[in-house]
ROFI-51705 format. One line per 3 residues: number of its first residue (from 1); for each residue x, y, z of N, C-alpha, C, O. Coordinates in steps of 0.05 Angstrom, whole numbers. Example, Ala and Ser with C-alpha at 12.3 -4.5 7.8 and 13.67 -1.06 7.14 Angstrom:
<sites>
1) 264 -114 156 246 -90 156 264 -66 156 285 -66 169 | 257 -45 142 273 -21 143 258 1 157 268 23 161;
</sites>
This chain:
<sites>
1) 16 -24 0 0 0 0 17 25 0 10 45 -13 | 39 24 14 57 47 14 66 53 -14 67 77 -22 | 72 32 -30 82 37 -57 60 51 -73 67 70 -88;
4) 35 42 -72 14 55 -87 10 84 -79 6 101 -96 | 12 89 -53 8 116 -44 29 134 -56 23 156 -65 | 55 126 -54 76 143 -63 77 145 -94 85 166 -104;
7) 68 124 -108 68 125 -137 46 143 -148 50 156 -169 | 24 144 -135 1 159 -145 0 188 -135 -13 205 -148 | 14 194 -113 15 221 -103 39 236 -113 62 227 -108;
10) 35 258 -127 58 273 -137 71 289 -114 95 293 -114 | 55 298 -96 66 313 -73 56 300 -48 32 301 -41 | 74 287 -33 65 269 -11 54 285 12 33 277 22;
13) 66 306 20 54 322 41 66 350 41 87 354 29 | 53 369 54 62 396 56 65 403 86 48 396 102 | 88 416 92 91 426 119 85 455 118 100 471 106;
16) 63 464 132 54 491 128 55 507 155 52 495 176 | 59 532 152 59 550 175 39 572 169 43 587 150 | 18 575 186 -4 594 179 -7 615 201 -7 609 225;
19) -9 640 192 -13 662 211 -35 680 203 -38 702 214 | -51 672 183 -75 687 175 -68 706 152 -45 715 150 | -87 712 134 -83 731 112 -86 719 86 -102 700 83;
22) -73 729 65 -76 720 38 -58 696 32 -40 691 47 | -64 682 10 -49 658 3 -26 664 -15 -24 686 -26 | -7 645 -17 16 648 -34 8 651 -63 -13 641 -71;
25) 26 665 -78 20 670 -106 24 645 -123 14 643 -146 | 38 625 -113 43 600 -127 17 583 -125 8 578 -103 | 6 576 -149 -19 561 -149 -15 531 -151 7 522 -156;
28) -37 516 -149 -36 487 -152 -25 479 -180 -34 491 -200 | -7 461 -181 4 452 -207 28 467 -216 40 460 -236 | 34 489 -202 58 505 -210 84 491 -203 102 489 -220;
31) 86 481 -178 109 467 -169 101 439 -160 89 436 -139 | 108 419 -175 101 391 -169 125 373 -173 138 373 -195 | 132 358 -152 155 341 -153 146 312 -156 126 304 -144;
34) 161 296 -172 155 268 -174 181 252 -171 202 261 -181 | 180 229 -157 204 213 -153 200 185 -163 177 174 -164 | 222 172 -170 222 144 -179 249 132 -173 270 142 -182;
37) 250 110 -157 227 95 -147 215 107 -122 228 123 -108 | 190 100 -117 177 109 -92 189 95 -68 189 106 -46 | 199 71 -71 213 57 -50 232 37 -63 227 28 -85;
40) 252 29 -48 272 10 -59 285 -5 -35 287 5 -13 | 293 -30 -42 307 -47 -22 337 -47 -28 345 -48 -51 | 353 -44 -7 382 -45 -11 394 -65 9 386 -67 32;
43) 414 -80 0 428 -99 16 455 -87 26 470 -78 9 | 459 -88 52 483 -75 63 500 -95 78 490 -115 89 | 526 -89 79 546 -105 94 561 -87 113 571 -66 104;
46) 562 -94 138 577 -77 157 605 -71 148 620 -89 139 | 613 -45 150 640 -37 142 643 -30 113 665 -22 105 | 622 -34 97 624 -29 68 606 -6 60 588 2 76;
49) 609 4 36 593 26 25 580 18 -1 591 2 -16 | 557 29 -7 544 25 -33 534 51 -44 530 70 -29 | 531 53 -70 521 76 -83 492 70 -92 485 48 -99;
52) 475 91 -90 447 88 -99 438 114 -111 452 135 -109 | 414 114 -123 404 139 -136 374 138 -137 361 117 -136 | 362 162 -139 334 166 -142 329 187 -163 342 208 -163;
55) 311 182 -181 305 202 -202 283 221 -193 262 213 -183 | 289 247 -196 270 268 -188 261 283 -213 278 291 -229 | 235 287 -217 225 300 -240 208 324 -233 195 325 -212;
58) 209 345 -250 193 368 -248 169 365 -267 173 369 -291 | 146 359 -256 122 355 -273 102 379 -269 79 377 -276 | 113 401 -258 96 425 -255 101 445 -277 114 439 -297;
61) 91 469 -273 93 490 -293 117 509 -288 124 524 -307 | 128 509 -264 149 528 -258 175 514 -250 174 491 -240 | 198 527 -255 223 515 -246 226 517 -215 212 534 -203;
64) 242 500 -204 247 502 -175 274 489 -168 285 473 -183 | 284 497 -145 308 484 -133 299 467 -109 279 473 -96 | 313 445 -105 305 428 -82 330 417 -68 352 417 -79;
67) 325 408 -43 346 398 -26 339 369 -18 317 364 -9 | 358 350 -21 353 323 -11 360 320 18 381 331 27 | 343 307 33 347 303 62 343 274 70 325 261 58;
70) 358 264 88 355 237 98 341 238 126 350 253 143 | 319 223 128 304 223 153 298 194 162 297 176 145 | 293 190 187 285 163 196 257 157 186 241 175 181;
73) 251 131 182 224 123 173 213 102 192 225 80 195 | 191 109 204 175 90 220 146 95 214 139 112 198 | 128 81 228 99 85 224 86 90 251 96 82 272;
76) 63 104 250 49 113 274 29 92 285 24 91 309 | 19 75 267 -3 57 275 -4 34 255 12 32 237 | -24 16 259 -25 -7 241 -37 -1 214 -37 -19 196;
79) -47 23 209 -55 32 182 -31 45 168 -34 54 145 | -8 45 180 17 54 168 18 83 160 28 89 138 | 8 101 176 13 129 172 42 134 177 53 125 198;
82) 56 147 159 85 149 161 94 168 183 81 187 190 | 118 162 194 130 177 215 159 182 207 175 163 205 | 166 208 202 193 215 192 209 228 214 228 243 207;
85) 203 224 239 218 237 260 227 218 282 248 222 294 | 212 197 288 219 178 310 244 163 303 247 152 281 | 262 162 323 287 147 319 287 124 339 281 127 362;
88) 295 100 329 298 76 346 319 59 333 334 67 316 | 321 34 343 342 16 333 340 9 304 358 -2 292 | 316 14 292 312 7 264 313 31 246 307 28 222;
91) 321 54 255 322 78 239 350 91 239 352 116 234 | 371 76 243 398 87 242 407 93 214 426 109 210 | 394 82 194 402 85 166 406 114 157 424 119 142;
94) 388 132 166 390 159 156 417 173 163 425 192 150 | 430 163 184 456 174 193 478 164 174 500 176 175 | 474 144 158 495 133 142 494 143 113 510 135 97;
97) 476 162 107 471 171 79 485 197 75 483 216 91 | 500 199 52 513 224 43 505 229 14 508 212 -3 | 496 254 9 487 261 -18 510 272 -34 528 286 -24;
100) 509 267 -60 530 277 -79 530 308 -80 551 320 -82 | 506 320 -78 503 349 -80 482 358 -59 462 344 -55 | 486 381 -47 467 390 -27 442 403 -39 422 407 -25;
103) 443 410 -65 421 424 -77 420 419 -107 441 415 -119 | 396 419 -118 392 414 -147 371 434 -157 356 446 -142 | 372 439 -184 353 457 -196 340 442 -220 354 428 -235;
106) 314 446 -223 300 432 -245 281 452 -259 266 466 -247 | 284 452 -286 265 467 -303 240 449 -307 242 425 -303 | 218 460 -317 194 444 -322 200 422 -342 215 426 -362;
109) 189 398 -337 192 374 -354 221 363 -354 228 348 -372 | 237 372 -335 264 362 -333 266 342 -310 248 341 -293 | 288 326 -310 292 307 -288 322 305 -283 339 312 -299;
112) 328 295 -258 356 292 -250 359 268 -233 340 261 -218 | 382 255 -234 388 232 -217 402 243 -192 423 255 -194 | 390 238 -169 403 245 -144 419 221 -133 407 201 -125;
115) 445 224 -134 462 202 -125 469 206 -96 473 228 -86 | 471 183 -82 479 184 -54 494 159 -46 492 138 -60 | 509 160 -25 525 138 -15 516 130 13 509 147 29;
118) 515 104 17 509 93 44 534 80 55 544 60 45 | 545 92 77 569 82 90 560 67 115 551 79 134 | 562 41 114 553 24 135 575 20 157 596 11 150;
121) 569 28 182 590 25 202 596 -4 209 580 -22 203 | 619 -9 220 627 -37 226 609 -50 246 605 -74 246 | 597 -34 264 580 -45 285 551 -43 279 534 -44 297;
124) 544 -40 253 516 -38 245 501 -63 254 510 -85 248 | 477 -60 267 462 -84 275 450 -99 251 441 -86 232 | 450 -125 253 438 -141 232 408 -137 231 396 -132 252;
127) 397 -140 207 368 -138 204 360 -114 188 375 -104 172 | 336 -104 194 324 -83 178 332 -55 188 335 -50 212 | 337 -37 169 341 -9 175 325 7 154 324 0 131;
130) 312 29 164 292 42 147 296 72 148 300 84 169 | 295 85 125 298 114 123 281 124 100 272 109 83 | 277 150 100 264 164 78 282 185 67 294 201 82;
133) 285 186 41 299 208 28 278 229 20 260 224 3 | 279 252 33 259 273 29 271 293 10 293 302 12 | 255 300 -10 262 321 -29 245 346 -23 220 345 -25;
136) 258 367 -16 244 391 -6 250 416 -22 273 421 -29 | 229 430 -30 232 456 -43 218 478 -28 195 474 -19 | 231 500 -25 219 523 -12 211 545 -33 204 567 -25;
139) 213 538 -58 207 558 -79 178 564 -81 170 583 -94 | 161 548 -67 133 555 -67 126 577 -47 103 586 -47 | 146 585 -31 141 606 -11 141 633 -24 160 640 -39;
142) 122 649 -19 120 677 -27 127 694 -3 111 694 17 | 149 709 -4 157 724 19 137 745 28 136 752 51 | 120 754 9 101 774 15 75 763 26 57 777 35;
145) 72 736 25 47 723 34 49 714 63 71 709 73 | 27 713 76 26 704 103 21 674 105 24 662 127 | 13 661 83 10 632 82 34 621 67 38 628 43;
148) 50 605 79 74 595 67 75 564 69 69 553 90 | 83 551 47 84 522 47 110 512 36 122 523 18 | 120 490 48 144 477 39 136 451 26 125 433 40;
151) 141 448 0 133 423 -14 154 401 -9 178 406 -12 | 145 377 -2 162 355 3 150 329 -9 126 326 -10 | 168 311 -17 160 285 -26 181 265 -17 205 272 -16;
154) 173 241 -10 191 221 1 194 197 -16 175 188 -29 | 218 185 -16 224 159 -27 235 142 -5 254 150 9 | 223 118 0 230 102 23 253 82 16 256 72 -6;
157) 270 78 36 292 59 34 287 36 54 285 41 78 | 286 11 44 285 -12 61 312 -26 59 318 -40 39 | 329 -23 80 355 -34 80 357 -60 96 344 -62 117;
160) 372 -79 87 376 -104 101 406 -108 106 422 -112 88 | 413 -106 132 441 -109 139 448 -138 144 434 -152 159 | 469 -147 131 477 -175 134 483 -183 163 493 -167 178;
163) 477 -207 169 482 -217 196 459 -235 205 444 -246 188 | 456 -238 231 435 -256 242 408 -242 241 404 -223 255 | 390 -253 225 363 -242 223 343 -262 232 347 -286 232;
166) 320 -251 241 298 -267 251 272 -259 237 264 -236 239 | 260 -278 223 235 -272 210 212 -286 225 210 -311 224 | 196 -270 238 174 -282 255 149 -265 249 148 -241 254;
169) 129 -279 239 104 -265 233 80 -279 247 81 -303 252 | 60 -264 253 36 -274 266 11 -262 254 9 -237 253 | -8 -279 246 -34 -269 237 -51 -261 261 -59 -279 276;
172) -56 -236 264 -71 -226 287 -101 -228 283 -115 -239 300 | -111 -217 260 -140 -218 255 -144 -221 225 -127 -215 209 | -169 -229 218 -177 -230 190 -208 -227 190 -221 -235 210;
175) -219 -217 168 -248 -213 168 -259 -214 140 -248 -202 121 | -282 -228 138 -299 -227 114 -327 -223 124 -341 -243 131 | -337 -198 126 -364 -194 138 -386 -208 122 -386 -207 97;
178) -405 -221 136 -427 -234 122 -446 -215 109 -457 -221 88 | -451 -192 121 -471 -172 112 -457 -146 105 -442 -135 122 | -463 -136 81 -453 -109 74 -478 -92 66 -493 -99 48;
181) -481 -70 80 -504 -53 76 -497 -29 58 -486 -9 68 | -503 -31 33 -499 -9 14 -470 -1 11 -464 22 6 | -451 -19 15 -423 -12 13 -408 -35 -1 -418 -57 -3;
184) -383 -30 -10 -368 -51 -24 -361 -75 -7 -361 -73 18 | -357 -97 -20 -346 -121 -6 -317 -115 2 -301 -108 -15 | -311 -119 27 -284 -113 37 -274 -137 54 -289 -147 71;
187) -250 -146 49 -237 -166 66 -213 -153 79 -199 -136 67 | -207 -160 104 -185 -147 118 -168 -168 132 -176 -191 137 | -143 -159 138 -125 -176 153 -106 -157 169 -102 -134 163;
190) -95 -168 191 -76 -154 207 -54 -173 214 -59 -193 228 | -29 -168 206 -7 -186 210 15 -171 226 20 -148 222 | 26 -185 246 47 -173 263 74 -185 256 77 -208 250;
193) 94 -167 257 122 -175 252 137 -174 279 142 -153 290 | 144 -198 289 160 -200 314 189 -205 309 204 -211 327 | 198 -203 283 226 -208 277 242 -182 277 233 -161 287;
196) 266 -183 264 283 -159 263 288 -150 234 306 -135 229 | 271 -159 216 273 -151 187 245 -151 175 228 -167 183 | 241 -134 156 215 -132 143 209 -156 125 227 -169 115;
199) 184 -161 121 175 -181 102 149 -172 89 135 -154 100 | 142 -183 67 117 -176 53 95 -196 58 100 -220 61 | 70 -186 59 47 -203 62 32 -204 35 25 -183 24;
202) 27 -228 26 11 -231 2 -19 -233 10 -27 -251 25 | -34 -213 1 -63 -212 8 -79 -214 -18 -76 -197 -36 | -96 -235 -20 -111 -240 -44 -141 -244 -39 -148 -253 -17;
205) -157 -236 -58 -186 -239 -56 -198 -249 -82 -191 -239 -103 | -216 -268 -79 -230 -279 -103 -260 -278 -96 -268 -286 -74 | -277 -269 -115 -305 -267 -110 -321 -281 -133 -315 -277 -157;
208) -340 -298 -125 -358 -311 -145 -387 -303 -140 -395 -298 -117 | -402 -302 -161 -431 -299 -158 -442 -326 -148 -437 -347 -160 | -456 -325 -125 -465 -350 -112 -484 -366 -130 -483 -390 -129;
211) -502 -352 -144 -523 -366 -160 -512 -377 -187 -521 -398 -195 | -494 -362 -200 -485 -371 -226 -458 -384 -225 -450 -398 -244 | -443 -380 -204 -416 -391 -202 -395 -375 -217 -372 -383 -219;
214) -403 -353 -229 -385 -336 -245 -364 -323 -228 -370 -312 -207 | -339 -325 -236 -317 -311 -222 -317 -282 -230 -314 -275 -253 | -320 -264 -210 -322 -235 -216 -296 -221 -211 -287 -205 -228;
217) -283 -227 -189 -257 -215 -182 -237 -237 -175 -244 -255 -160 | -212 -235 -185 -191 -253 -176 -166 -236 -172 -165 -213 -178 | -145 -248 -161 -120 -232 -155 -107 -219 -179 -92 -200 -176;
220) -113 -229 -203 -101 -218 -227 -119 -197 -241 -110 -185 -260 | -143 -192 -231 -161 -173 -243 -149 -145 -242 -139 -136 -221 | -150 -131 -265 -139 -104 -267 -162 -84 -270 -178 -87 -289;
223) -165 -64 -253 -186 -45 -254 -180 -24 -275 -158 -23 -287 | -199 -6 -281 -195 15 -301 -173 34 -295 -160 45 -313 | -167 38 -269 -145 56 -261 -118 42 -260 -98 54 -251;
226) -117 16 -268 -92 2 -269 -85 -13 -244 -64 -27 -243 | -101 -10 -223 -96 -24 -197 -107 -52 -198 -122 -59 -216 | -98 -69 -179 -108 -96 -177 -124 -98 -151 -112 -103 -130;
229) -151 -95 -152 -167 -95 -127 -167 -122 -113 -174 -123 -90 | -159 -143 -127 -159 -169 -114 -133 -178 -102 -131 -201 -93 | -113 -161 -102 -87 -169 -90 -71 -145 -82 -73 -124 -93;
232) -54 -150 -62 -33 -130 -54 -12 -145 -39 -16 -167 -29 | 12 -133 -36 34 -146 -21 49 -124 -5 71 -118 -12 | 37 -114 16 49 -93 31 72 -103 49 70 -126 59;
235) 93 -87 53 115 -95 71 107 -89 100 91 -71 105 | 118 -104 118 113 -100 147 140 -96 161 158 -113 159 | 143 -73 174 168 -67 188 170 -83 214 150 -91 225;
238) 194 -87 224 198 -101 249 184 -86 272 183 -62 272 | 174 -102 292 162 -91 316 137 -74 310 130 -56 325 | 123 -81 287 98 -67 280 78 -88 271 85 -111 264;
241) 53 -81 271 32 -97 259 19 -80 237 19 -55 239 | 9 -93 216 -2 -78 194 -30 -88 186 -35 -111 182 | -49 -69 185 -76 -74 176 -77 -69 146 -66 -50 136;
244) -89 -88 132 -92 -85 103 -120 -94 95 -131 -112 106 | -131 -80 74 -157 -88 65 -158 -88 34 -143 -73 21 | -174 -106 23 -180 -106 -5 -210 -101 -9 -226 -111 6;
247) -216 -85 -30 -244 -76 -33 -252 -79 -62 -237 -73 -80 | -277 -89 -66 -289 -90 -93 -308 -66 -95 -331 -67 -86 | -298 -45 -108 -314 -20 -110 -338 -23 -129 -356 -7 -129;
250) -337 -44 -146 -360 -48 -165 -382 -65 -154 -398 -75 -169 | -382 -69 -128 -403 -86 -115 -431 -76 -121 -436 -52 -116 | -449 -92 -131 -477 -83 -137 -492 -79 -110 -483 -87 -89;
253) -514 -65 -113 -530 -58 -89 -543 -82 -76 -548 -82 -52 | -547 -104 -91 -560 -127 -80 -548 -152 -93 -545 -154 -117 | -542 -172 -76 -531 -196 -87 -520 -215 -65 -516 -206 -42;
256) -515 -240 -73 -503 -259 -55 -478 -270 -68 -479 -279 -91 | -456 -270 -54 -430 -276 -66 -415 -295 -47 -418 -295 -23 | -397 -311 -60 -379 -328 -46 -351 -314 -47 -341 -308 -69;
259) -340 -309 -24 -315 -293 -23 -293 -310 -10 -297 -322 11 | -270 -310 -22 -247 -325 -12 -224 -305 -7 -218 -288 -24 | -212 -307 16 -189 -290 24 -165 -308 29 -166 -327 44;
262) -142 -301 17 -117 -315 21 -96 -297 33 -92 -274 23 | -82 -305 53 -62 -290 67 -36 -306 69 -37 -328 81 | -15 -297 57 10 -312 57 33 -294 66 36 -271 57;
265) 50 -305 84 74 -291 92 94 -311 104 86 -330 117 | 120 -306 98 140 -325 107 133 -353 98 129 -358 74 | 130 -372 116 122 -400 109 93 -405 115 85 -429 115;
268) 77 -385 121 50 -389 129 31 -383 106 34 -363 91 | 10 -400 103 -11 -396 83 -38 -399 97 -43 -420 109 | -55 -380 94 -82 -380 107 -102 -374 85 -99 -357 68;
271) -125 -389 86 -146 -385 67 -173 -386 82 -177 -404 98 | -191 -368 76 -217 -367 89 -239 -361 68 -234 -345 49 | -262 -374 71 -285 -369 53 -309 -362 68 -313 -371 91;
274) -327 -345 56 -351 -336 70 -371 -327 49 -364 -315 29 | -397 -334 54 -418 -322 38 -423 -294 47 -424 -288 71 | -426 -276 28 -430 -247 35 -456 -238 21 -459 -240 -3;
277) -474 -228 38 -499 -217 28 -497 -187 26 -493 -174 47 | -501 -176 3 -500 -147 -1 -529 -137 -5 -544 -147 -21 | -536 -117 11 -563 -108 11 -564 -78 17 -549 -68 35;
280) -580 -62 3 -582 -33 9 -595 -29 36 -613 -45 44 | -587 -9 50 -598 -5 77 -628 1 77 -641 -6 97 | -638 14 55 -667 19 55 -683 -6 54 -705 -8 66;
283) -672 -27 41 -687 -53 40 -687 -66 68 -707 -78 75 | -665 -64 82 -664 -75 109 -684 -60 127 -698 -73 142 | -685 -34 125 -704 -18 141 -733 -26 134 -750 -27 151;
286) -738 -30 108 -765 -38 99 -772 -65 110 -795 -69 119 | -753 -84 110 -759 -111 120 -764 -109 150 -782 -123 161 | -748 -93 165 -753 -90 193 -780 -77 199 -793 -84 219;
289) -788 -59 182 -815 -46 185 -837 -67 182 -856 -67 198 | -835 -84 162 -855 -105 158 -855 -125 180 -876 -135 188 | -831 -132 190 -829 -150 213 -842 -138 237 -856 -152 252;
292) -838 -112 242 -851 -98 264 -881 -98 261 -896 -103 280 | -891 -94 236 -920 -94 231 -931 -122 236 -953 -125 248 | -916 -143 228 -925 -170 232 -927 -177 262 -947 -188 271;
295) -907 -169 277 -907 -173 306 -930 -158 319 -944 -169 337 | -934 -133 310 -956 -117 321 -983 -130 315 -1001 -130 332 | -986 -141 291 -1011 -154 283 -1016 -179 299 -1039 -184 308;
298) -995 -194 304 -998 -219 320 -1006 -212 349 -1023 -225 360 | -994 -191 360 -1001 -182 387 -1030 -174 388 -1044 -181 407 | -1040 -159 368 -1068 -150 367 -1086 -175 365 -1107 -175 378;
301) -1079 -194 349 -1096 -218 346 -1098 -233 373 -1119 -241 380 | -1075 -236 386 -1075 -250 412 -1092 -235 432 -1108 -247 447 | -1089 -209 432 -1105 -192 451 -1134 -194 444 -1151 -195 462;
304) -1141 -194 418 -1169 -196 409 -1182 -222 417 -1205 -223 426 | -1167 -244 415 -1178 -270 422 -1183 -271 452 -1203 -282 461 | -1165 -261 468 -1169 -261 497 -1194 -244 505 -1209 -251 523;
307) -1198 -222 490 -1220 -204 496 -1247 -217 490 -1266 -213 505 | -1249 -233 469 -1274 -246 461 -1277 -274 472 -1296 -288 465 | -1259 -283 488 -1260 -310 499 -1283 -311 520 -1285 -292 536;
310) -1301 -331 519 -1324 -333 538 -1314 -334 567 -1295 -348 573 | -1327 -318 584 -1320 -318 612 -1333 -340 627 -1357 -345 624 | -1318 -354 644 -1329 -376 660 -1337 -365 687 -1320 -354 702;
313) -1364 -369 695 -1374 -359 720 -1372 -380 741 -1380 -376 764;
</sites>
């Protein structure tokens, strides 16, 4: 999921400082940064150095200068909101990064390769190390404006330091709801990483029409936007758990479906199946209304029979 987010977002986040007044003269689409790759894996050996690079493109209308920065990368919760400030035993990597140049300039429709070196210390701990390379431009700031924004975009680094590693994963939860009220069919899972290196979770969904047996969605299905709604393979960082969901946005308002969910990680394979009834909420309310009327009618009938029952003197 992190990969999709970074590939589809041209500007990952803005750090803004607001004091009231008019907005900056730079408009939407004027300064837009794009990076490739959005994330990458690197293999490291203690005491050695490697070279790496990231391509930065100007897909906006105005030229800008930018600065590359190395920051720690962690997550705030099991939905994997990124955290670029917390430092722990798995975020030492940003201290080992040196950039070829402290600043770059890009004209519209131009691109540049940002080269950097990773110098791994002799005592680097084995296992996973994680960092974000942040590309920051302050050219969107208008000195005369009271609203000022710093445009930033991140490319993630998943580093694996050679040595003794432990891969330990645990399936915490999984879900295929039986009833969906006017919403897409969604399957979910939550997997925990108790090891010292990241691993990926294979999450797959297959959906069949219960009455016809027709396969509607499978892990290879490609949607109109190029995504695969029936599969994903998100990475899980050490000492974290990750919630992931797959959704069929084309779910009809009414129907009965057979849904299969497959979850694979490390040497574990899990598969679950469930019938899912999709129903609009107005139909449920209407059914409840008729059930209420039926119960009310039965009560009236029982009360009427008691009232007309002959009295024994």
